[in-house]
BAMIKOL-734758 format. One record per residue (C-alpha): residue in three letters; x, y, z. Coordinates in nm, 4 decimals. Layout:
! residues N
+-----+----------+----------+----------+
!   r !       xx !       yy !       zz !
+-----+----------+----------+----------+
! ALA !        X !        Y !        Z !
...
+-----+----------+----------+----------+
//
This chain:
! residues 411
+-----+----------+----------+----------+
!   r !       xx !       yy !       zz !
+-----+----------+----------+----------+
! MET !  -0.1006 !  -5.4191 !   4.1670 !
! LYS !  -0.3156 !  -5.1990 !   4.4434 !
! LYS !  -0.0201 !  -4.9608 !   4.3718 !
! SER !  -0.0852 !  -4.9255 !   4.0260 !
! LEU !  -0.4869 !  -4.8953 !   4.0209 !
! LEU !  -0.4430 !  -4.6232 !   4.2983 !
! ILE !  -0.2304 !  -4.4547 !   4.0295 !
! LEU !  -0.4572 !  -4.4762 !   3.7787 !
! ILE !  -0.7901 !  -4.3346 !   3.9816 !
! LEU !  -0.5798 !  -4.0686 !   4.0921 !
! PHE !  -0.4868 !  -3.9978 !   3.7354 !
! CYS !  -0.8498 !  -4.0345 !   3.5962 !
! THR !  -0.9811 !  -3.8130 !   3.9056 !
! PHE !  -0.7004 !  -3.5362 !   3.7909 !
! LEU !  -0.8982 !  -3.5580 !   3.4077 !
! GLU !  -1.1769 !  -3.5812 !   3.5104 !
! ALA !  -1.1199 !  -3.2455 !   3.7382 !
! ASN !  -0.9625 !  -3.1107 !   3.4098 !
! THR !  -1.2633 !  -3.2009 !   3.2023 !
! ILE !  -1.4873 !  -3.0145 !   3.4481 !
! TYR !  -1.2398 !  -2.7003 !   3.4851 !
! GLU !  -1.1897 !  -2.6455 !   3.1205 !
! ARG !  -1.5533 !  -2.6919 !   3.0717 !
! ILE !  -1.6215 !  -2.3836 !   3.3429 !
! LEU !  -1.3379 !  -2.2047 !   3.1782 !
! GLU !  -1.5068 !  -2.2021 !   2.8440 !
! LYS !  -1.8824 !  -2.1168 !   2.9858 !
! SER !  -1.7223 !  -1.8470 !   3.1933 !
! PHE !  -1.5375 !  -1.6638 !   2.9210 !
! PHE !  -1.8191 !  -1.6726 !   2.6635 !
! SER !  -2.0281 !  -1.5289 !   2.9447 !
! GLY !  -1.8187 !  -1.2708 !   3.0313 !
! ASP !  -1.6920 !  -1.3950 !   3.3882 !
! LEU !  -1.3312 !  -1.3505 !   3.2947 !
! LYS !  -1.2210 !  -1.3642 !   3.6794 !
! LYS !  -1.3833 !  -1.7167 !   3.6955 !
! ALA !  -1.2124 !  -1.8066 !   3.3992 !
! LYS !  -0.8813 !  -1.7147 !   3.5295 !
! SER !  -0.9186 !  -1.9186 !   3.7931 !
! MET !  -1.0183 !  -2.2112 !   3.6371 !
! ILE !  -0.6751 !  -2.1805 !   3.4188 !
! ASN !  -0.4821 !  -2.1383 !   3.7637 !
! LYS !  -0.6287 !  -2.4436 !   3.8499 !
! GLY !  -0.4736 !  -2.6122 !   3.5318 !
! ALA !  -0.7516 !  -2.5907 !   3.2819 !
! ASN !  -0.5940 !  -2.5549 !   2.9365 !
! ILE !  -0.6679 !  -2.2414 !   2.7693 !
! THR !  -0.7310 !  -2.3811 !   2.4067 !
! THR !  -1.0110 !  -2.5068 !   2.5223 !
! ILE !  -1.1812 !  -2.1889 !   2.4475 !
! ASP !  -1.3197 !  -2.2652 !   2.0926 !
! GLU !  -1.1925 !  -2.0858 !   1.7998 !
! SER !  -1.5003 !  -1.9841 !   1.6891 !
! ILE !  -1.5153 !  -1.6541 !   1.9652 !
! TRP !  -1.2907 !  -1.4868 !   1.6591 !
! TYR !  -1.6212 !  -1.4288 !   1.4601 !
! ASN !  -1.8422 !  -1.4011 !   1.7559 !
! ASN !  -1.7510 !  -1.0298 !   1.7944 !
! PRO !  -1.5200 !  -1.0729 !   2.1090 !
! SER !  -1.5158 !  -0.7805 !   2.3307 !
! TYR !  -1.1116 !  -0.6080 !   2.3521 !
! LYS !  -1.1357 !  -0.7353 !   2.7855 !
! GLN !  -1.2147 !  -1.0951 !   2.6146 !
! VAL !  -0.9370 !  -1.0324 !   2.3453 !
! LYS !  -0.6970 !  -0.9494 !   2.5717 !
! PHE !  -0.7582 !  -1.2365 !   2.8427 !
! LEU !  -0.6555 !  -1.4356 !   2.5604 !
! VAL !  -0.3662 !  -1.2646 !   2.4573 !
! GLU !  -0.2200 !  -1.2688 !   2.8540 !
! ASN !  -0.3033 !  -1.6014 !   2.8919 !
! GLY !  -0.1327 !  -1.7732 !   2.5915 !
! TYR !  -0.3882 !  -1.8542 !   2.3241 !
! PRO !  -0.2414 !  -1.9226 !   2.0091 !
! LEU !  -0.2684 !  -1.6612 !   1.7744 !
! LYS !  -0.1785 !  -1.8728 !   1.4924 !
! SER !  -0.4556 !  -2.1197 !   1.3492 !
! LEU !  -0.4295 !  -2.4058 !   1.0861 !
! ASN !  -0.7932 !  -2.3568 !   1.0358 !
! ARG !  -0.8500 !  -1.9598 !   1.0633 !
! CYS !  -0.7521 !  -1.6068 !   0.9514 !
! ILE !  -0.7743 !  -1.4439 !   1.3041 !
! LEU !  -0.7683 !  -1.0751 !   1.1523 !
! GLU !  -0.9881 !  -1.1450 !   0.9129 !
! ASP !  -1.2543 !  -1.3004 !   1.1525 !
! ILE !  -1.2194 !  -0.9663 !   1.3667 !
! LEU !  -1.2384 !  -0.7568 !   1.0258 !
! TYR !  -1.5713 !  -0.9062 !   0.8660 !
! GLN !  -1.7600 !  -0.9327 !   1.1923 !
! LYS !  -2.1404 !  -0.8347 !   1.0655 !
! ARG !  -2.1216 !  -0.5530 !   1.3464 !
! SER !  -1.8460 !  -0.3023 !   1.4045 !
! PRO !  -1.7723 !  -0.2287 !   1.7640 !
! LYS !  -1.5977 !   0.0456 !   1.8538 !
! ASP !  -1.3562 !  -0.1647 !   1.9701 !
! LEU !  -1.2437 !  -0.3195 !   1.6538 !
! PHE !  -0.9101 !  -0.1135 !   1.6131 !
! ARG !  -0.7968 !  -0.1857 !   1.9429 !
! LYS !  -0.8620 !  -0.5472 !   1.9284 !
! THR !  -0.6592 !  -0.5659 !   1.6025 !
! LYS !  -0.3838 !  -0.3664 !   1.7288 !
! LEU !  -0.3508 !  -0.5750 !   2.0290 !
! LEU !  -0.3512 !  -0.9019 !   1.8338 !
! VAL !  -0.0721 !  -0.7452 !   1.5618 !
! GLU !   0.1387 !  -0.6429 !   1.8838 !
! ASN !   0.1137 !  -0.9861 !   1.9951 !
! GLY !   0.2056 !  -1.1574 !   1.6984 !
! VAL !  -0.0998 !  -1.2275 !   1.5365 !
! ASP !  -0.0625 !  -1.4279 !   1.2125 !
! MET !  -0.0485 !  -1.2141 !   0.8812 !
! THR !   0.0483 !  -1.4490 !   0.6626 !
! CYS !  -0.2497 !  -1.6482 !   0.6657 !
! THR !  -0.4805 !  -1.7618 !   0.3737 !
! ASP !  -0.8307 !  -1.8482 !   0.3044 !
! VAL !  -0.8583 !  -2.1629 !   0.1248 !
! ASN !  -1.1136 !  -2.1713 !  -0.1272 !
! PRO !  -1.1077 !  -2.4812 !  -0.3919 !
! GLN !  -1.3170 !  -2.2532 !  -0.6417 !
! TYR !  -1.0499 !  -1.9587 !  -0.5729 !
! HIS !  -0.7509 !  -2.1023 !  -0.4865 !
! LYS !  -0.5301 !  -1.9518 !  -0.1759 !
! ARG !  -0.6194 !  -1.6081 !  -0.1094 !
! PRO !  -0.3983 !  -1.4322 !   0.1469 !
! LEU !  -0.4984 !  -1.1960 !   0.4420 !
! ILE !  -0.4314 !  -0.8554 !   0.2348 !
! PHE !  -0.6637 !  -0.9987 !  -0.0589 !
! LYS !  -0.9571 !  -0.9940 !   0.2048 !
! VAL !  -0.8341 !  -0.6625 !   0.3522 !
! VAL !  -0.8489 !  -0.4713 !   0.0189 !
! THR !  -1.1728 !  -0.6736 !  -0.0788 !
! ILE !  -1.3291 !  -0.4907 !   0.1917 !
! THR !  -1.3100 !  -0.1768 !  -0.0020 !
! ARG !  -1.6123 !  -0.3465 !  -0.2179 !
! ALA !  -1.8543 !  -0.3617 !   0.1128 !
! LYS !  -2.1562 !  -0.1711 !   0.1212 !
! LYS !  -2.1251 !   0.1518 !   0.2166 !
! GLU !  -2.3381 !   0.0853 !   0.5678 !
! PHE !  -2.0620 !  -0.2124 !   0.6576 !
! LEU !  -1.7696 !   0.0794 !   0.6205 !
! THR !  -1.8225 !   0.2135 !   0.9330 !
! PRO !  -1.5192 !   0.4738 !   1.0031 !
! GLU !  -1.3944 !   0.2610 !   1.2616 !
! ARG !  -1.3487 !  -0.0404 !   0.9727 !
! LYS !  -1.1686 !   0.1720 !   0.7499 !
! LYS !  -0.9026 !   0.3038 !   1.0253 !
! THR !  -0.8761 !  -0.1015 !   1.0649 !
! VAL !  -0.7888 !  -0.1538 !   0.7199 !
! LEU !  -0.5534 !   0.0929 !   0.6594 !
! TYR !  -0.3694 !   0.0378 !   1.0112 !
! ILE !  -0.3592 !  -0.3327 !   0.8814 !
! ILE !  -0.2155 !  -0.2672 !   0.5390 !
! LYS !   0.0360 !  -0.0191 !   0.7241 !
! GLN !   0.1769 !  -0.2932 !   0.9229 !
! MET !   0.2223 !  -0.5845 !   0.5771 !
! ASN !   0.5503 !  -0.5772 !   0.4388 !
! SER !   0.6734 !  -0.5251 !   0.0967 !
! LYS !   0.6701 !  -0.8930 !  -0.0333 !
! GLN !   0.3013 !  -0.9456 !   0.1272 !
! ILE !   0.2056 !  -0.6232 !  -0.0967 !
! ASN !   0.3614 !  -0.7194 !  -0.4399 !
! ASP !   0.2786 !  -1.0983 !  -0.4290 !
! PHE !   0.1087 !  -1.1839 !  -0.7217 !
! PHE !  -0.1907 !  -1.4846 !  -0.6377 !
! GLN !  -0.3535 !  -1.7197 !  -0.8573 !
! ASN !  -0.7044 !  -1.5954 !  -0.9367 !
! ASN !  -0.9969 !  -1.7525 !  -1.0930 !
! GLU !  -1.2190 !  -1.5240 !  -1.2396 !
! TYR !  -1.5854 !  -1.5890 !  -1.3674 !
! HIS !  -1.7851 !  -1.4128 !  -1.6370 !
! LEU !  -2.1287 !  -1.4643 !  -1.7368 !
! ASN !  -2.1611 !  -1.5076 !  -2.0964 !
! GLY !  -2.4836 !  -1.7154 !  -2.1149 !
! ASP !  -2.2626 !  -1.9823 !  -1.9239 !
! PHE !  -1.9878 !  -1.9209 !  -1.6747 !
! ASP !  -1.6399 !  -1.8643 !  -1.8555 !
! HIS !  -1.3726 !  -2.0155 !  -1.6648 !
! VAL !  -1.0560 !  -1.7403 !  -1.6528 !
! ILE !  -0.7235 !  -1.7884 !  -1.5055 !
! SER !  -0.5078 !  -1.4374 !  -1.4012 !
! TYR !  -0.2309 !  -1.3277 !  -1.1720 !
! THR !  -0.3357 !  -1.0512 !  -0.9564 !
! LYS !  -0.1988 !  -0.8625 !  -0.6631 !
! PRO !  -0.3849 !  -0.6884 !  -0.3725 !
! LEU !  -0.3993 !  -0.3389 !  -0.5503 !
! ASN !  -0.6285 !  -0.4703 !  -0.8320 !
! MET !  -0.8738 !  -0.6069 !  -0.5666 !
! LEU !  -0.9522 !  -0.2233 !  -0.4746 !
! ASP !  -1.2705 !  -0.1030 !  -0.5448 !
! PHE !  -1.3184 !   0.1356 !  -0.8749 !
! ASP !  -1.5465 !   0.3971 !  -0.6473 !
! ASN !  -1.3423 !   0.7322 !  -0.6490 !
! THR !  -1.3607 !   0.7704 !  -0.2699 !
! LYS !  -1.1701 !   0.9206 !  -0.0345 !
! PHE !  -1.1025 !   0.5917 !   0.1414 !
! ASN !  -1.0468 !   0.4043 !  -0.1701 !
! ARG !  -0.7654 !   0.6820 !  -0.2537 !
! GLU !  -0.6349 !   0.6322 !   0.1115 !
! VAL !  -0.5987 !   0.2629 !   0.0450 !
! PHE !  -0.4562 !   0.3337 !  -0.2969 !
! LYS !  -0.2022 !   0.5340 !  -0.1382 !
! ALA !  -0.0975 !   0.3030 !   0.1758 !
! LEU !  -0.0716 !  -0.0015 !  -0.0946 !
! ILE !   0.1733 !   0.1827 !  -0.3036 !
! LYS !   0.3903 !   0.3280 !   0.0003 !
! LYS !   0.4488 !   0.0164 !   0.1737 !
! GLY !   0.5895 !  -0.1085 !  -0.1846 !
! THR !   0.3350 !  -0.1792 !  -0.4447 !
! HIS !   0.5776 !  -0.1451 !  -0.7460 !
! ILE !   0.4420 !   0.1571 !  -0.9404 !
! ASN !   0.6120 !   0.0342 !  -1.2873 !
! GLU !   0.4957 !  -0.3293 !  -1.2648 !
! PRO !   0.1544 !  -0.4968 !  -1.3345 !
! ILE !  -0.1134 !  -0.5423 !  -1.0564 !
! TRP !  -0.2845 !  -0.8038 !  -1.2835 !
! MET !  -0.2063 !  -1.0330 !  -1.5906 !
! ASN !  -0.3741 !  -1.2656 !  -1.7934 !
! ALA !  -0.2654 !  -1.6386 !  -1.7847 !
! ASP !  -0.0120 !  -1.6205 !  -2.0322 !
! LYS !   0.1125 !  -1.2682 !  -1.9002 !
! THR !   0.0676 !  -1.1103 !  -2.2378 !
! GLU !  -0.2044 !  -0.8624 !  -2.1023 !
! LYS !  -0.1049 !  -0.6426 !  -1.8002 !
! TYR !  -0.2689 !  -0.3899 !  -1.5782 !
! PHE !  -0.0822 !  -0.1217 !  -1.3853 !
! PRO !  -0.0983 !   0.0587 !  -1.0925 !
! ILE !  -0.1705 !   0.3985 !  -1.3156 !
! ASN !  -0.4237 !   0.2177 !  -1.5179 !
! LYS !  -0.6071 !   0.1164 !  -1.1762 !
! ALA !  -0.5945 !   0.5189 !  -1.0804 !
! ILE !  -0.7647 !   0.6115 !  -1.4238 !
! SER !  -1.0066 !   0.3522 !  -1.3987 !
! MET !  -1.1404 !   0.4912 !  -1.0627 !
! GLY !  -1.1526 !   0.8229 !  -1.2470 !
! SER !  -0.9557 !   1.0283 !  -0.9884 !
! VAL !  -0.6619 !   1.2932 !  -1.0950 !
! ASP !  -0.5255 !   1.3110 !  -0.7920 !
! LEU !  -0.4175 !   0.9408 !  -0.7624 !
! VAL !  -0.3024 !   1.0082 !  -1.1438 !
! LYS !  -0.0858 !   1.2640 !  -1.0073 !
! PHE !   0.0253 !   1.1064 !  -0.7371 !
! CYS !   0.1210 !   0.7983 !  -0.9612 !
! LEU !   0.3240 !   1.0467 !  -1.1313 !
! LYS !   0.4996 !   1.1952 !  -0.8418 !
! GLN !   0.5745 !   0.8122 !  -0.7199 !
! LYS !   0.7758 !   0.8007 !  -1.0647 !
! ALA !   0.4835 !   0.6054 !  -1.2863 !
! ASP !   0.5970 !   0.5481 !  -1.6308 !
! PRO !   0.3110 !   0.7256 !  -1.8216 !
! TYR !   0.4179 !   0.5842 !  -2.1464 !
! ILE !   0.4194 !   0.2180 !  -2.0064 !
! LEU !   0.1990 !   0.0379 !  -2.2157 !
! TYR !  -0.1322 !  -0.1497 !  -2.1057 !
! LYS !  -0.2135 !  -0.3968 !  -2.3474 !
! GLU !  -0.5303 !  -0.5346 !  -2.4499 !
! ARG !  -0.6637 !  -0.8071 !  -2.7038 !
! ARG !  -0.3241 !  -0.6578 !  -2.9156 !
! LYS !  -0.3847 !  -0.3059 !  -2.8853 !
! ASN !  -0.0963 !  -0.1247 !  -2.6878 !
! TYR !  -0.2504 !   0.1782 !  -2.4383 !
! ASN !  -0.0504 !   0.4163 !  -2.2415 !
! ALA !  -0.1722 !   0.6282 !  -1.9495 !
! ILE !  -0.3439 !   0.9128 !  -2.2053 !
! ASP !  -0.4429 !   0.6713 !  -2.4387 !
! TYR !  -0.6158 !   0.4578 !  -2.1469 !
! ALA !  -0.8040 !   0.7743 !  -2.0453 !
! HIS !  -0.9028 !   0.8432 !  -2.3414 !
! LEU !  -1.0378 !   0.4939 !  -2.4007 !
! LYS !  -1.2428 !   0.4959 !  -2.0565 !
! GLY !  -1.3679 !   0.8784 !  -2.1054 !
! LYS !  -1.1612 !   1.0396 !  -1.8493 !
! ASP !  -1.1818 !   1.3560 !  -1.9591 !
! ASP !  -1.0397 !   1.5475 !  -1.6756 !
! ILE !  -0.7591 !   1.3017 !  -1.6249 !
! GLU !  -0.6841 !   1.3044 !  -2.0347 !
! ILE !  -0.6621 !   1.6788 !  -1.9997 !
! TYR !  -0.4509 !   1.6788 !  -1.7132 !
! LEU !  -0.2058 !   1.4390 !  -1.8667 !
! LEU !  -0.2311 !   1.6513 !  -2.2222 !
! GLU !  -0.1559 !   1.9618 !  -2.0320 !
! ALA !   0.1742 !   1.7820 !  -1.8434 !
! GLY !   0.3035 !   1.7179 !  -2.2055 !
! ILE !   0.2102 !   1.3478 !  -2.2119 !
! ASN !   0.1784 !   1.2317 !  -2.5759 !
! TYR !  -0.0928 !   0.9628 !  -2.7298 !
! HIS !   0.0271 !   0.6442 !  -2.8942 !
! TYR !  -0.2461 !   0.4651 !  -2.9818 !
! TYR !  -0.4819 !   0.7321 !  -3.0408 !
! SER !  -0.1790 !   0.9110 !  -3.1955 !
! GLU !  -0.4164 !   1.1491 !  -3.4277 !
! LEU !  -0.4849 !   1.2849 !  -3.1104 !
! ASN !  -0.1606 !   1.4344 !  -3.0802 !
! PRO !  -0.0669 !   1.8203 !  -3.1012 !
! TYR !  -0.2436 !   1.9699 !  -3.4152 !
! LYS !  -0.0124 !   1.9968 !  -3.7681 !
! LYS !  -0.1738 !   2.1452 !  -4.0402 !
! GLY !  -0.2933 !   1.9025 !  -4.2782 !
! ASP !  -0.4012 !   1.6868 !  -3.9506 !
! ARG !  -0.7979 !   1.5444 !  -3.9999 !
! ILE !  -0.8648 !   1.5350 !  -3.6272 !
! GLU !  -0.7420 !   1.8579 !  -3.3427 !
! LEU !  -0.8113 !   1.7863 !  -2.9952 !
! LYS !  -0.8677 !   2.1255 !  -2.8383 !
! GLY !  -0.9013 !   2.1323 !  -2.4540 !
! ARG !  -1.2686 !   2.0142 !  -2.4291 !
! VAL !  -1.3573 !   1.9699 !  -2.8000 !
! ILE !  -1.2119 !   1.7700 !  -3.0582 !
! ILE !  -1.2601 !   1.9295 !  -3.4037 !
! ASP !  -1.2954 !   1.7141 !  -3.7043 !
! HIS !  -1.1492 !   1.9306 !  -4.0086 !
! LYS !  -1.2309 !   1.7273 !  -4.2953 !
! ASN !  -1.6137 !   1.7734 !  -4.2089 !
! ASN !  -1.5924 !   2.1051 !  -4.0275 !
! LEU !  -1.7678 !   1.9914 !  -3.7006 !
! VAL !  -1.6584 !   2.0407 !  -3.3507 !
! TRP !  -1.7685 !   1.7703 !  -3.1398 !
! GLN !  -1.8243 !   1.7939 !  -2.7386 !
! LYS !  -1.5327 !   1.5606 !  -2.5649 !
! GLY !  -1.7064 !   1.2932 !  -2.3891 !
! SER !  -2.0323 !   1.3313 !  -2.2618 !
! SER !  -2.2829 !   1.4481 !  -2.0090 !
! GLY !  -2.4568 !   1.1808 !  -1.8065 !
! LYS !  -2.7425 !   0.9950 !  -1.9298 !
! MET !  -3.0906 !   1.2030 !  -1.9568 !
! ARG !  -3.3996 !   1.1832 !  -2.1850 !
! LEU !  -3.4461 !   1.3131 !  -2.5575 !
! GLN !  -3.5917 !   1.6548 !  -2.4671 !
! ASP !  -3.3361 !   1.6642 !  -2.1856 !
! ALA !  -3.0784 !   1.6283 !  -2.3991 !
! LYS !  -3.1707 !   1.8740 !  -2.6322 !
! ASN !  -3.2051 !   2.1598 !  -2.3901 !
! TYR !  -2.8490 !   2.0190 !  -2.2347 !
! CYS !  -2.6661 !   2.0952 !  -2.6257 !
! LYS !  -2.8631 !   2.4211 !  -2.6643 !
! LYS !  -2.6908 !   2.5467 !  -2.3167 !
! LEU !  -2.3477 !   2.4523 !  -2.3846 !
! SER !  -2.0770 !   2.6646 !  -2.4085 !
! LEU !  -1.7295 !   2.4701 !  -2.4802 !
! GLN !  -1.3913 !   2.6406 !  -2.5655 !
! GLY !  -1.5784 !   2.9157 !  -2.7552 !
! TYR !  -1.8106 !   2.7394 !  -2.9372 !
! SER !  -2.1784 !   2.7947 !  -2.9085 !
! ASN !  -2.4667 !   2.6882 !  -3.1176 !
! TRP !  -2.4544 !   2.3297 !  -3.0320 !
! ARG !  -2.7100 !   2.0701 !  -3.1301 !
! LEU !  -2.7268 !   1.6746 !  -3.1055 !
! PRO !  -2.5898 !   1.5216 !  -3.3718 !
! THR !  -2.7572 !   1.3562 !  -3.6569 !
! MET !  -2.7069 !   0.9684 !  -3.7323 !
! LYS !  -2.5253 !   1.0772 !  -4.0490 !
! GLU !  -2.3049 !   1.3058 !  -3.8488 !
! TYR !  -2.2069 !   0.9808 !  -3.6382 !
! GLU !  -2.1862 !   0.7844 !  -3.9380 !
! ILE !  -1.8840 !   1.0076 !  -4.0961 !
! LEU !  -1.6686 !   0.9287 !  -3.8149 !
! SER !  -1.6486 !   0.5542 !  -3.8989 !
! GLY !  -1.2635 !   0.4429 !  -3.9116 !
! VAL !  -1.1909 !   0.7190 !  -3.6679 !
! ALA !  -1.4813 !   0.6930 !  -3.4138 !
! ASP !  -1.2922 !   0.5558 !  -3.1272 !
! LYS !  -1.1336 !   0.9176 !  -3.1104 !
! PHE !  -1.4788 !   1.0469 !  -3.0530 !
! MET !  -1.6558 !   0.8001 !  -2.8663 !
! THR !  -1.6288 !   0.5835 !  -2.5753 !
! ASP !  -1.6900 !   0.2290 !  -2.5678 !
! ASP !  -1.9767 !   0.0566 !  -2.5573 !
! ILE !  -2.1623 !   0.3841 !  -2.4601 !
! PHE !  -2.5375 !   0.4622 !  -2.6152 !
! TYR !  -2.5943 !   0.8117 !  -2.7591 !
! PHE !  -2.8855 !   1.0073 !  -2.8494 !
! THR !  -2.9253 !   1.1477 !  -3.2513 !
! SER !  -3.1640 !   1.4026 !  -3.3986 !
! THR !  -3.2481 !   1.1351 !  -3.6533 !
! LEU !  -3.6393 !   0.9723 !  -3.6141 !
! LYS !  -3.6756 !   0.6368 !  -3.7684 !
! ASP !  -3.8983 !   0.6279 !  -4.0418 !
! LYS !  -4.0518 !   0.9356 !  -3.9600 !
! GLY !  -4.2171 !   0.7558 !  -3.6423 !
! GLU !  -4.1823 !   0.8168 !  -3.2385 !
! LYS !  -3.8302 !   0.6466 !  -3.2419 !
! PHE !  -3.5081 !   0.8023 !  -3.2886 !
! TYR !  -3.1909 !   0.6492 !  -3.3737 !
! GLY !  -2.8945 !   0.6104 !  -3.1448 !
! ALA !  -2.5188 !   0.5642 !  -3.1938 !
! THR !  -2.3152 !   0.3251 !  -3.0231 !
! LEU !  -1.9192 !   0.2092 !  -3.0627 !
! PRO !  -1.9170 !  -0.1377 !  -3.0207 !
! PRO !  -1.5663 !  -0.2275 !  -2.7892 !
! HIS !  -1.2435 !  -0.1976 !  -2.9588 !
! SER !  -1.3976 !  -0.1009 !  -3.2735 !
! LYS !  -1.3283 !   0.2666 !  -3.5160 !
! ASN !  -1.6922 !   0.2244 !  -3.6560 !
! VAL !  -2.0119 !   0.3340 !  -3.5517 !
! LYS !  -2.3314 !   0.1188 !  -3.5449 !
! GLY !  -2.7257 !   0.2486 !  -3.5415 !
! TYR !  -3.0117 !   0.1401 !  -3.3628 !
! TRP !  -3.3287 !   0.2690 !  -3.2715 !
! ILE !  -3.4787 !   0.4008 !  -2.9484 !
! ASP !  -3.7784 !   0.5171 !  -2.7689 !
! THR !  -3.7665 !   0.8758 !  -2.6558 !
! TYR !  -3.8808 !   0.8256 !  -2.2766 !
! VAL !  -3.5147 !   0.6080 !  -2.1935 !
! ASN !  -3.2301 !   0.7691 !  -2.0656 !
! LYS !  -2.8900 !   0.7645 !  -2.3006 !
! TYR !  -2.5928 !   0.9710 !  -2.2800 !
! VAL !  -2.5538 !   1.2654 !  -2.4678 !
! LYS !  -2.2754 !   1.4292 !  -2.7106 !
! CYS !  -2.3075 !   1.7127 !  -2.8494 !
! VAL !  -2.1988 !   1.8859 !  -3.2165 !
! SER !  -2.1611 !   2.2298 !  -3.3535 !
! GLU !  -2.0008 !   2.3510 !  -3.6775 !
! LYS !  -1.6225 !   2.4662 !  -3.6915 !
! LYS !  -1.5634 !   2.8215 !  -3.6996 !
+-----+----------+----------+----------+
//
C-alpha cells in the first residue's frame, strides 16, 4: 500500500514538473527565448504544447526552424500551415525562406480549408486566389512565395476540379454550383505577376485543352485560352498556342459556341482578335467576319469593320470612357486603315446594325451617338444587350462618361 502510494506521488510530481516545463516552453518560445525553450524540451516538455496559432501570428524564421528541428507536426487537422504563413497581414522579409524550409521538411500541401458555404477548398485554391488581393498586400516577397508553392505542387493538385458555390447578387442571392480548377481563380488583371502564375500553372500540368470551369450540368465550359483572352494578354494567347492550345475548341455559353477568335470579339479584345486573325484563325459564331468574299455585307479589315450594305466604315472596338465633347474631338482626330473624316454615329446608324450588331459592338457597353433627344440637352446613347444582335437606345446627359465608337463613309 505504501509502495503504491509512493509511486502515485512520484507520478503526480512528474506530471506537475512536466506541466511547468511545458508552460515555460510555450512562454519562452513566444517571447523568442529559444535557448530556454530548448532546455525545457531537454527536460521532457512536449513540443506540441506550443499552440497552433503560432502559424498565423507571424513566427520568425528562427522560430519556424526551431519547430521543424524539434519535431513539431507539420500536418494539422485544424490548420493549413502554408496558408497561415502566406496570408499573414504583414509580409516579412523571410516569408520565402520560411515557406521553403517548411516545404523541404514535408509540410502538408494537400490540406483543405473547410468552409460549409464554399465546400472544401484546397491549398492551391488559396494560393492562386491571393492574386485577387489588394496591390499593397502583394509584396515582391509574397509573389515570389506564391510562385514557389505552385512549382512544388504536382499535376493532380493543379488539375483537380473542386465544387464551388458562387453567389451572384440579382435582387437576391442566387446559389450557383460550378466546378473549377485553380487556374480559373486567377485574377483577371493583365499584370506581369498574373501572367507568371498563369504560365506556372500550365507548365505544372494544367491541361491546355480541358476546361478550367464547368457549370453544374457540364454543358458550359471555359478553357485556359479563354482565360488568357479575358485577361487581355496577347502574350498569354501566344503562350497557349505554343503549348498546343486548340483555337477552335468551343467555349459554350447559353447554347452559343465561340472559338478563340469569336471569344476575343465577344469580349472586345481587339489586339488579340487581330493577332488571331493574322495567324489565320477563322471565326465560328461570327462567321460573317471571315475573309471577305464579293457580295458579303461585312468585311473586317484590320482595325475597321466595313458595312458594304450601308457604305459605312466602323471603328473596331472602342475608345475608353470620356465626355461627349471629348468624344467628338476624339473621332475628329482619328485615323484608321487610311480612313479619315471620322465622327460620332447617329442613333439611326446604330439602329441599321440591328440583326448584325454583335459583329460591330461589344455586349453591355454604352456608346455615345450624335443624336439629340427631343431637341433638348440630352443625347441618345446606344447599347447592345448581352447575347443580343439588336441595338437598344437610351438617353444620356452630356456630362457623363461613356464609350466612343466612331464611323466614317466607305470610299
